[in-house]
C-alpha positions in Angstrom: -62.0 -42.9 76.2 -65.0 -43.4 73.9 -66.3 -40.5 71.8 -69.7 -41.0 70.1 -70.6 -38.8 67.2 -74.4 -38.9 66.9 -77.3 -37.0 65.4 -79.7 -37.2 62.5 -78.9 -38.0 58.9 -76.6 -35.5 57.2 -75.8 -33.8 60.5 -72.0 -34.0 59.9 -71.3 -36.8 62.4 -69.5 -39.1 59.9 -67.4 -36.2 58.4 -66.4 -35.1 61.9 -65.8 -38.7 63.1 -63.6 -39.5 60.2 -61.6 -36.3 60.7 -61.1 -37.3 64.3 -60.1 -40.8 63.3 -57.6 -39.4 60.8 -56.1 -37.0 63.3 -55.7 -39.5 66.2 -55.2 -42.7 64.2 -58.0 -44.0 66.4 -60.4 -47.0 65.7 -63.5 -45.6 64.1 -66.7 -47.6 63.8 -69.6 -46.3 61.7 -73.1 -47.7 61.7 -73.5 -47.3 58.0 -70.4 -49.4 57.2 -71.0 -52.0 59.9 -74.7 -52.4 58.9 -73.7 -53.1 55.3 -70.9 -55.4 56.4 -73.4 -57.4 58.5 -75.8 -57.6 55.5 -72.9 -58.9 53.3 -72.8 -55.7 51.2 -70.0 -53.4 50.1 -70.0 -50.1 51.9 -71.0 -48.1 48.8 -73.9 -50.4 47.8 -76.9 -48.1 47.6 -79.9 -49.4 49.6 -82.8 -47.0 49.6 -84.9 -49.2 51.8 -87.9 -47.7 53.6 -87.7 -46.8 57.3 -87.6 -50.0 59.3 -87.3 -52.2 56.3 -84.6 -54.3 54.6 -81.2 -53.6 56.1 -82.8 -50.9 58.2 -85.1 -53.4 60.0 -85.2 -53.2 63.8 -83.4 -56.5 64.0 -80.4 -55.5 61.9 -80.3 -52.1 63.5 -80.0 -53.7 66.9 -77.3 -56.0 65.7 -75.4 -53.0 64.2 -75.4 -51.0 67.4 -74.4 -54.2 69.4 -71.5 -54.7 67.0 -70.3 -51.1 67.6 -70.3 -51.7 71.3 -68.5 -55.0 70.9 -65.8 -53.5 68.6 -65.3 -50.6 71.0 -64.8 -53.0 73.9 -62.4 -55.1 71.8 -60.3 -52.1 70.8 -60.1 -50.8 74.4 -59.5 -54.1 76.1 -57.5 -56.2 73.7 -56.3 -53.6 71.3 -54.6 -51.4 73.9 -56.2 -48.3 72.5 -56.9 -45.2 74.6 -59.4 -43.6 72.2 -62.2 -45.3 70.3 -64.7 -43.4 68.0 -68.3 -44.5 67.3 -70.6 -42.9 64.7 -74.3 -43.4 64.3 -77.6 -41.7 64.9 -78.0 -43.1 68.4 -81.6 -41.8 68.1 -82.9 -43.5 71.2 -81.9 -43.1 74.8 -81.6 -46.9 75.0 -78.9 -46.9 72.3 -76.9 -44.2 74.2 -77.4 -46.0 77.5 -75.8 -49.2 76.0 -72.6 -47.2 75.4 -72.8 -45.7 78.9 -72.9 -49.2 80.4 -69.8 -50.2 78.4 -67.9 -47.1 79.5 -68.9 -47.8 83.1 -67.9 -51.5 82.9 -64.5 -50.6 81.4 -64.0 -47.5 83.6 -63.3 -45.3 80.7 -64.3 -41.7 80.0 -67.2 -41.2 77.6 -68.4 -38.2 75.7 -71.2 -37.9 73.2 -70.9 -35.3 70.5 -74.4 -34.3 69.3 -73.9 -33.1 65.7 -76.5 -30.8 64.2 -76.9 -28.3 61.4 -79.7 -26.2 59.9 -82.4 -27.8 57.9 -81.2 -25.9 54.8 -77.7 -27.3 55.3 -79.2 -30.8 55.8 -81.0 -30.5 52.5 -77.9 -29.3 50.7 -75.8 -32.2 52.1 -78.4 -34.8 51.2 -78.6 -33.4 47.6 -74.8 -33.7 47.3 -74.9 -37.3 48.8 -77.5 -38.4 46.3 -75.1 -37.6 43.5 -72.1 -39.2 45.1 -71.5 -42.8 43.8 -69.1 -43.4 46.8 -71.5 -42.3 49.5 -71.9 -44.9 52.2 -75.0 -43.5 53.9 -78.4 -44.2 52.5 -79.9 -41.2 54.4 -82.2 -39.0 52.4 -84.9 -36.4 53.0 -87.6 -38.9 53.9 -85.3 -40.4 56.5 -84.5 -37.0 57.9 -88.2 -36.2 58.1 -88.8 -39.4 60.0 -85.9 -38.7 62.4 -87.3 -35.2 63.1 -90.5 -36.8 64.3 -88.9 -39.7 66.2 -85.3 -38.8 67.3 -84.9 -38.6 71.1 -83.1 -35.3 71.5 -80.4 -35.1 74.2 -82.1 -34.8 77.6 -81.1 -32.4 80.4 -79.9 -35.4 82.5 -77.5 -36.5 79.8 -74.6 -34.5 81.1 -72.0 -36.3 78.9 -73.2 -34.7 75.7 -71.5 -31.8 73.9 -73.6 -30.0 71.3 -71.7 -29.2 68.0 -73.0 -27.2 65.1 -71.2 -28.9 62.2 -71.5 -26.1 59.7 -67.8 -25.1 60.1 -64.9 -26.9 58.5 -63.9 -30.2 60.2 -60.5 -28.8 61.3 -62.3 -25.9 63.1 -64.7 -28.4 64.7 -61.8 -30.6 66.0 -60.2 -27.4 67.4 -63.5 -26.7 69.3 -63.6 -30.3 70.7 -60.0 -29.9 71.8 -60.7 -26.5 73.4 -63.8 -28.0 75.2 -61.6 -30.8 76.6 -63.4 -33.5 74.8 -60.3 -34.5 72.7 -56.7 -34.5 73.7 -54.5 -31.7 72.2 -52.0 -34.2 70.8 -52.5 -37.3 68.7 -52.3 -40.4 70.9 -54.9 -43.0 70.3 
């Protein structure tokens, strides 16, 4: 199974994705980490590049999402894993469709978890992140505002998407995902 945690910056996708990875000891691939790895940077190197510039160029963004698909395939086919977690904005339908094609090719179950929170909570989280020297994401208010204008919200035809308000504690959110049948009740990745 592939579970994709996606949404706008500071939506809680990485916190929830990491909590899920910890619970299930599952491979977890995060676009922020992979992007910086591809750019030859440490995960916590701060790069406040403008939208579409520097390490956030279209070219490196495309390579980043391709690498997540590649790593998911490797973990499921060669790593004998039953659960793989992906984490990124997946702001376009094309990015989501790429993961759907992989799941179809491998014959595995796929679920997208659309993470969201209030604008007030987003602002609070971004303020905390700006003060955290160990933060991996470079997301900030300007990025959030750009995403509000450009993010392709889940469409009615995307029936493999679960909507998750992330303003609760990660343990409570994991319980919701288990209750909804998205995650298995026991830890077996």
